[in-house]
VOPAGU-2260 file (C-alpha; in pm, 1 decimal, decimal comma):
REM VOPAGU-2260
SITE   aa  ch    i         X         Y         Z
SITE  MET   A    0    7744,2   11617,3  -14974,9
SITE  LEU   A    1    7817,0   11396,9  -14678,7
SITE  GLU   A    2    7664,8   11053,4  -14652,3
SITE  LYS   A    3    7476,1   10920,8  -14378,0
SITE  ALA   A    4    7663,9   10634,1  -14210,6
SITE  GLY   A    5    7470,1   10583,7  -13881,1
SITE  TYR   A    6    7370,8   10742,1  -13555,5
SITE  MET   A    7    7469,2   10794,5  -13164,5
SITE  GLN   A    8    7249,4   10724,3  -12903,9
SITE  LYS   A    9    7249,9   10704,7  -12536,2
SITE  ALA   A   10    7300,8   10369,5  -12424,7
SITE  LYS   A   11    6978,4   10193,6  -12311,6
SITE  THR   A   12    7186,7    9925,0  -12090,1
SITE  VAL   A   13    7432,5    9923,5  -11830,3
SITE  THR   A   14    7774,8    9900,7  -11984,8
SITE  ILE   A   15    8032,9    9746,3  -11788,8
SITE  ASP   A   16    8404,3    9912,8  -11832,7
SITE  GLU   A   17    8753,6    9731,0  -11818,7
SITE  ASP   A   18    8756,6    9773,9  -11426,3
SITE  GLY   A   19    8441,0    9607,5  -11384,2
SITE  LEU   A   20    8234,5    9898,0  -11312,1
SITE  PRO   A   21    7907,4   10012,4  -11447,4
SITE  THR   A   22    7976,9   10336,6  -11671,0
SITE  GLU   A   23    7763,4   10561,0  -11894,4
SITE  ILE   A   24    7857,6   10582,7  -12242,6
SITE  ILE   A   25    7729,9   10678,7  -12560,5
SITE  GLU   A   26    7658,2   10430,2  -12837,6
SITE  LEU   A   27    7760,1   10502,6  -13194,9
SITE  VAL   A   28    7643,5   10280,1  -13475,6
SITE  LEU   A   29    7840,6   10286,6  -13765,1
SITE  ASP   A   30    7761,1   10062,9  -14072,9
SITE  GLY   A   31    7570,8    9843,7  -13864,9
SITE  LYS   A   32    7867,3    9772,6  -13603,8
SITE  ARG   A   33    7840,6    9893,6  -13254,3
SITE  PHE   A   34    8103,1   10135,9  -13092,3
SITE  GLY   A   35    8093,5   10333,8  -12776,9
SITE  ILE   A   36    8240,8   10631,9  -12591,7
SITE  ALA   A   37    8274,3   10711,0  -12252,6
SITE  MET   A   38    8047,0   10999,4  -12160,7
SITE  ASP   A   39    8331,3   11194,0  -11936,6
SITE  ASP   A   40    8562,4   11134,7  -12249,1
SITE  LEU   A   41    8335,2   11255,1  -12480,1
SITE  LYS   A   42    8250,9   11575,5  -12280,6
SITE  ARG   A   43    8607,7   11655,8  -12241,7
SITE  ALA   A   44    8663,2   11597,1  -12621,6
SITE  ILE   A   45    8381,3   11841,9  -12715,1
SITE  ARG   A   46    8542,5   12131,9  -12469,2
SITE  GLY   A   47    8874,7   12039,6  -12707,3
SITE  LYS   A   48    9109,0   11920,6  -12402,1
SITE  ILE   A   49    9136,4   11561,0  -12505,9
SITE  SER   A   50    9048,3   11295,1  -12783,6
SITE  ALA   A   51    8836,1   11012,4  -12644,0
SITE  ARG   A   52    8858,8   10667,0  -12699,7
SITE  THR   A   53    8635,4   10499,4  -12912,1
SITE  PHE   A   54    8564,1   10113,2  -12836,0
SITE  SER   A   55    8399,3    9833,7  -12956,9
SITE  LEU   A   56    8117,9    9687,2  -12730,1
SITE  ARG   A   57    8064,6    9314,8  -12669,2
SITE  ILE   A   58    7763,2    9121,3  -12513,2
SITE  ASN   A   59    7770,3    8877,6  -12286,4
SITE  TRP   A   60    7454,4    8903,9  -12069,1
SITE  LYS   A   61    7549,5    9233,5  -12011,5
SITE  GLN   A   62    7734,2    9497,8  -12248,2
SITE  TYR   A   63    8097,2    9535,2  -12195,0
SITE  VAL   A   64    8373,3    9759,1  -12331,7
SITE  SER   A   65    8608,8    9570,0  -12568,3
SITE  THR   A   66    8913,9    9673,0  -12781,8
SITE  THR   A   67    9010,1   10020,2  -12855,4
SITE  ALA   A   68    8852,9   10095,7  -13235,6
SITE  GLY   A   69    8937,5   10475,7  -13263,7
SITE  LEU   A   70    8934,0   10802,8  -13154,6
SITE  ALA   A   71    8695,7   11099,8  -13137,1
SITE  TYR   A   72    8824,6   11463,3  -13138,7
SITE  LEU   A   73    8704,0   11819,7  -13189,8
SITE  SER   A   74    8728,2   11942,2  -13547,3
SITE  TYR   A   75    8932,9   12212,8  -13668,0
SITE  SER   A   76    8636,6   12450,1  -13681,4
SITE  GLY   A   77    8500,0   12375,6  -13376,2
SITE  LYS   A   78    8156,8   12289,7  -13495,0
SITE  ALA   A   79    8178,1   11910,4  -13512,7
SITE  LEU   A   80    8318,4   11583,9  -13351,2
SITE  ASN   A   81    8509,4   11375,4  -13592,6
SITE  ILE   A   82    8563,6   10991,8  -13539,9
SITE  GLU   A   83    8853,9   10825,2  -13672,4
SITE  LEU   A   84    8869,7   10453,6  -13681,4
SITE  ILE   A   85    9178,6   10227,2  -13679,5
SITE  ASP   A   86    9087,0   10110,0  -14016,2
SITE  GLY   A   87    9097,2   10452,3  -14131,7
SITE  ALA   A   88    8732,3   10522,8  -14194,9
SITE  ARG   A   89    8636,2   10868,7  -14092,6
SITE  PHE   A   90    8308,0   11023,4  -13965,2
SITE  THR   A   91    8167,3   11320,2  -13824,5
SITE  VAL   A   92    7876,3   11447,9  -13605,7
SITE  SER   A   93    7744,8   11794,4  -13575,8
SITE  LEU   A   94    7819,6   11954,1  -13223,4
SITE  ASP   A   95    7446,8   12102,5  -13222,6
SITE  SER   A   96    7293,8   11745,3  -13268,3
SITE  LEU   A   97    7547,7   11598,2  -13006,4
SITE  LYS   A   98    7460,8   11872,0  -12751,8
SITE  SER   A   99    7089,8   11805,0  -12825,7
SITE  LEU   A  100    7160,5   11452,0  -12762,3
SITE  LEU   A  101    7334,3   11521,0  -12435,8
SITE  CYS   A  102    7063,9   11748,8  -12307,6
SITE  LYS   A  103    6789,6   11502,9  -12370,9
SITE  ARG   A  104    6603,7   11695,8  -12639,6
SITE  SER   A  105    6662,6   11435,4  -12897,9
SITE  SER   A  106    6681,2   11052,6  -12887,4
SITE  TYR   A  107    6962,4   11028,3  -13162,2
SITE  ALA   A  108    7224,2   11239,9  -13353,3
SITE  PRO   A  109    7278,0   11144,4  -13700,0
SITE  VAL   A  110    7664,9   11031,9  -13797,8
SITE  ALA   A  111    7810,4   11124,4  -14143,0
SITE  ARG   A  112    8085,2   10963,1  -14323,1
SITE  LEU   A  113    8367,2   11197,1  -14450,2
SITE  PRO   A  114    8477,7   11166,6  -14811,7
SITE  MET   A  115    8822,4   11004,9  -14843,7
SITE  SER   A  116    8963,0   11294,0  -15024,5
SITE  SER   A  117    8951,6   11491,8  -14683,2
SITE  ALA   A  118    9121,6   11222,3  -14530,6
SITE  MET   A  119    9390,3   11215,7  -14772,8
SITE  LYS   A  120    9460,3   11603,2  -14731,0
SITE  TYR   A  121    9611,9   11539,3  -14381,0
SITE  PRO   A  122    9810,5   11250,5  -14422,8
SITE  SER   A  123   10041,0   11303,8  -14146,2
SITE  LEU   A  124    9752,0   11340,6  -13886,8
SITE  LEU   A  125    9638,4   10985,3  -14016,1
SITE  SER   A  126    9954,9   10814,8  -13935,4
SITE  ASN   A  127    9982,0   11020,8  -13595,0
SITE  SER   A  128    9647,8   10904,9  -13470,2
SITE  GLN   A  129    9712,2   10529,7  -13563,9
SITE  ARG   A  130   10065,2   10565,5  -13388,0
SITE  ILE   A  131    9856,7   10689,8  -13082,7
SITE  LEU   A  132    9604,8   10435,9  -13095,7
SITE  ALA   A  133    9876,6   10162,4  -13120,4
SITE  THR   A  134    9978,6   10276,2  -12785,1
SITE  CYS   A  135    9664,2   10247,4  -12614,5
């Protein structure tokens, strides 16, 4: 059984990206830490076209995009969005609940922690993702 680790919600405040422009993001709260995914990247990741960059959020009068914290990508089954952080922690969110969040039918989408045993089945995936993250 999967353990609940946090939730996703639409950002309630304006978030400033690296270029100093306001951008729409989805906030990710995992184990009390706040992360963000740009809305455009998230939609492309749901379609399976790219991996979306997950970044840390910092607040200094306004909310700002900070360092890259991981990647979000479509699962092999196509029924979930997996989030893999640089520290090796892996999380998942159902596409049904994520789509209802994006369509404003719900205010949040629950996020579950993937067990470590499933992360160990694909060691090459972990190392490739971490190499990709190091080049961001």
